[in-house]
ROLO-213511 format. One line per 2 residues: their letters; for each residue x, y, z of N, C-alpha, C, O. Coordinates in steps of 0.02 Angstrom, whole numbers. Each point is the difference from the previous one (the first is absolute). Example, Ala and Ser with C-alpha at 12.3 -4.5 7.8 and 13.67 -1.06 7.14 Angstrom:
# residues 2
AS) 660:-284:390:-45:59:0:45:60:0:52:-1:33; -70:54:-69:42:59:3:-39:55:37:25:55:8
//
This chain:
# residues 124
XX) 863:1294:2285:-70:1:18:-19:53:65:32:11:51; -79:10:-68:-23:52:41:-37:-41:70:-22:-56:-8
XX) 19:88:67:-32:-42:56:-65:-13:-16:-17:-50:32; -30:72:-68:-72:-1:-5:-10:-75:-17:-38:-31:37
XX) 70:-5:-92:-10:-47:-22:17:-49:51:-42:-43:9; 93:41:24:20:-42:55:-50:8:48:-33:-51:11
XX) 18:101:21:-61:10:69:-59:-32:-28:-31:-37:37; 14:43:-88:-65:-21:-33:-10:-81:-12:-54:-30:5
XX) 135:-7:-27:9:-69:10:-10:-23:58:-39:-47:9; 78:83:51:7:-8:70:-72:-7:28:-10:-38:47
XX) -38:72:-75:-74:10:32:-31:-73:-19:-36:-30:40; 54:3:-107:-34:-33:-22:19:-86:30:-28:-55:1
XX) 82:82:18:28:-76:49:-31:1:58:-32:-46:24; 42:99:-2:-34:4:68:-73:-10:-11:-21:-30:49
XX) -17:40:-82:-68:-30:-6:-8:-60:-10:-43:-33:29; 93:6:-80:3:-77:-21:14:-45:75:-31:-54:1
XX) 68:66:55:16:-23:52:-44:9:55:-8:-42:45; -24:102:-49:-51:20:49:-65:-58:-25:-16:-45:39
XX) -11:53:-95:-54:-50:-30:33:-78:17:-40:-40:23; 111:17:-33:23:-69:14:-32:-7:84:-42:-43:13
XX) 65:83:30:-14:-4:68:-69:-7:28:-19:-41:42; -17:95:-75:-74:34:25:-53:-62:-31:-54:-8:28
XX) 74:-37:-90:-42:-31:-36:-13:-69:39:-53:-30:4; 119:13:24:19:-60:44:-29:-10:66:41:6:46
XX) -106:-20:-28:-24:5:57:53:-5:77:8:40:47; 21:-107:-62:64:-33:57:46:71:-4:12:39:46
XX) 9:-38:-108:57:57:-15:1:69:46:43:28:34; -120:-13:-54:-17:73:23:-17:-5:76:2:53:32
XX) -21:-117:4:-5:7:73:62:-3:40:5:17:59; 54:-47:-109:67:-15:36:30:75:-7:37:21:45
XX) -50:18:-98:38:58:-18:-33:53:55:35:40:32; -109:-47:-26:-12:55:52:15:-25:74:-13:44:40
XX) 29:-87:-19:22:-20:66:60:22:29:20:0:58; 10:25:-127:82:31:5:-1:63:57:-51:34:0
XX) 90:-22:36:9:65:32:-13:47:-30:-47:34:21; 87:-13:-85:9:55:-35:-18:-37:-75:50:-22:-28
XX) -101:14:1:-10:-26:-62:36:60:-67:23:-17:-54; -29:77:77:12:44:-41:95:-7:-25:25:11:-55
XX) 5:-31:114:82:-1:-13:-1:-67:-36:20:-5:-58; -46:-52:93:2:-73:-35:-12:15:-87:36:-27:-43
XX) -95:76:26:-13:-3:-58:54:34:-44:8:-16:-59; 20:55:85:56:42:-36:58:-52:-5:25:-10:-55
XX) -3:-24:108:59:-37:2:-27:-63:-54:40:-17:-43; -109:-19:44:-15:-45:-48:13:29:-74:28:-34:-43
XX) -47:91:35:7:44:-70:75:0:-18:15:-20:-56; 26:37:94:64:18:-20:48:-72:-8:49:-7:-37
XX) -76:-37:77:12:-74:-15:0:-16:-62:46:-24:-32; -110:40:12:-49:-38:-68:48:16:-42:32:-44:-28
XX) -19:122:15:42:29:-54:73:-33:16:24:-37:-43; 0:46:84:76:-21:17:14:-74:-28:55:-10:-27
XX) -101:-39:32:-9:-62:-12:-4:-12:-70:28:-50:-22; -62:94:-19:-15:-4:-59:53:31:-50:19:59:4
XX) 6:-114:-60:58:34:-34:-40:58:-39:25:57:-3; -77:-69:-22:-30:37:-69:-11:70:56:37:47:-13
XX) -76:-40:64:-18:64:45:57:22:22:4:62:-1; 45:-94:22:71:16:31:33:53:-54:24:55:13
XX) -30:-87:-78:39:39:-42:-36:63:-12:28:54:-8; -107:-67:6:-23:73:-43:21:44:67:44:44:-3
XX) -78:-59:61:9:48:60:71:29:25:8:46:40; 47:-87:-75:61:14:14:21:66:-35:50:-9:-35
XX) -70:63:35:33:56:-43:3:48:45:-28:-3:55; 65:56:-80:45:48:41:-26:60:-37:-20:-6:-57
XX) 19:78:98:-22:63:-22:82:27:-20:50:-34:12; -49:106:-48:65:18:-2:45:0:61:60:-12:-2
XX) -100:27:65:55:5:66:-4:-59:35:-5:-1:61; 7:-60:-102:12:-64:19:-37:-31:62:25:-36:44
XX) -102:61:-50:-40:-19:52:-22:-58:-31:-16:6:-59; 11:-71:90:-34:-44:-12:-84:-9:1:-26:24:49
XX) -10:-51:-89:-66:3:6:-17:-55:40:-48:-7:38; 99:-35:-51:-29:-67:40:4:2:92:-21:-40:41
XX) 51:96:-35:1:12:71:-61:44:23:-12:5:60; -17:19:-95:-67:25:30:-66:-52:-7:-52:11:31
XX) 60:-69:-73:-48:-42:-1:-34:-5:63:-61:4:-2; 99:-16:78:-35:4:58:-55:48:4:-60:-13:2
XX) 84:61:-1:-54:53:25:-47:11:-59:-43:43:13; 39:-67:-71:-44:-8:-50:-56:-44:25:-60:12:-1
XX) 91:-65:22:-48:-56:18:-37:24:72:-56:-22:15; 94:70:30:-47:27:50:-56:34:-5:-53:-5:33
XX) 73:53:-91:-47:50:-18:-45:-33:-30:-59:16:6; 76:-63:-42:-66:-46:-27:-52:-24:28:-59:15:-9
XX) 91:-68:56:-50:-14:61:-38:28:43:-53:-23:21; 84:92:-1:-41:51:28:-59:31:-42:-51:20:27
XX) 62:-18:-88:-51:20:-60:-45:-46:7:-52:19:25; 57:-92:-46:-33:-47:1:-51:-31:71:-58:-21:-2
XX) 94:26:48:-18:4:68:-58:39:13:-50:-18:31; 64:81:-60:-69:51:12:-52:-13:-33:-56:19:17
XX) 72:-63:-78:-63:-9:-33:-42:-51:24:-62:3:5; 98:-47:10:-10:-64:17:-43:20:83:-57:-19:13
XX) 86:48:19:-33:21:59:-67:45:-13:-48:-12:36; 45:48:-71:-48:38:-20:-75:-42:-33:-59:20:5
XX) 79:-68:-30:-49:-58:-28:-14:-41:52:-57:-24:-1; 99:7:52:-38:-50:48:-55:59:62:-52:-12:30
XX) 94:75:-33:-65:32:45:-60:10:-41:-52:6:31; 50:-3:-97:-60:3:-31:-40:-41:-1:-61:10:-3
XX) 90:-62:5:-37:-74:4:-33:-16:75:-53:-29:11; 100:55:36:-18:4:74:-78:46:27:-47:-17:35
XX) 64:81:-70:-46:35:-6:-74:-11:-40:-54:24:18; 66:-63:-71:-67:-18:-35:-27:-48:38:-60:-8:8
XX) 112:-30:21:-47:-59:50:-30:26:63:-46:-33:25; 69:95:7:-39:30:53:-61:26:-24:-48:0:39
XX) 41:23:-99:-70:42:-16:-62:-22:31:-1:-61:10; -48:92:6:-44:-28:18:-39:-46:-54:2:14:-60
XX) -29:-56:80:-42:-29:-75:-61:40:-7:-26:40:38; 8:-65:-107:-76:43:-14:-43:-3:36:-11:-55:25
XX) -37:118:-6:-55:-3:58:-55:-44:-36:-49:-12:35; 51:-5:-78:-66:-39:-25:-37:39:-43:-48:-29:-24
XX) 57:96:4:-42:43:-32:14:-30:-72:52:-24:-24; -105:33:1:-22:-34:-83:9:60:-45:-10:-1:-61
XX) 31:55:98:6:50:-75:79:3:-11:42:-4:45; -35:8:-92:80:-5:-33:18:78:27:-33:42:30
XX) 108:-42:-59:28:58:29:-6:71:-54:16:59:9; -46:-96:-68:-8:51:-60:-69:32:32:-7:61:7
XX) -52:-116:14:-68:43:21:6:38:54:-44:42:7; 96:-46:42:-1:37:67:42:70:-27:-16:51:29
XX) 63:-45:-79:16:58:-40:-51:36:-26:-5:58:20; -42:-83:-69:-41:31:-25:-56:24:49:-18:59:-4
XX) -2:-87:36:-53:29:68:44:51:35:-29:53:16; 89:-59:-2:24:71:30:-4:48:-33:-29:51:16
XX) 65:-64:-82:5:52:-39:-65:37:-21:-6:61:-7; -38:-104:-1:-77:26:-23:-46:42:66:-49:37:-3
XX) 91:-64:66:-43:20:57:-41:-23:7:-45:29:31; 37:-95:-55:-70:-49:12:17:-26:90:54:-7:29
XX) -119:-2:-5:6:-29:55:31:-74:-4:-6:-38:-49; 38:24:104:25:-73:-7:-44:-56:31:18:-59:-4
//
């Protein structure tokens, strides 16, 4: 088997673990309280695979040079966590900035009518 299906499946398993952690508010709060959540995530992912007979057998493959794929699971978990964390942080920032925007100044004109007025050089 080539590494691509293994990496794809590792990503899917990381996504499942991430969902299990972040969809449960108590688990999420506990997880984010750790000093280094990325390393904890990678370790949890590695342990999840090693403790599952089915996943352990699937990922326990070696290349022609006898490199075991199971040895890179921790790195995959770290890279995956970094990627997802970037997306989550961007989402949080977007929500924060949306909440900080000035409220509507009370003008009755819609955005479209202001655009039309501007484009047609009509007075405001």
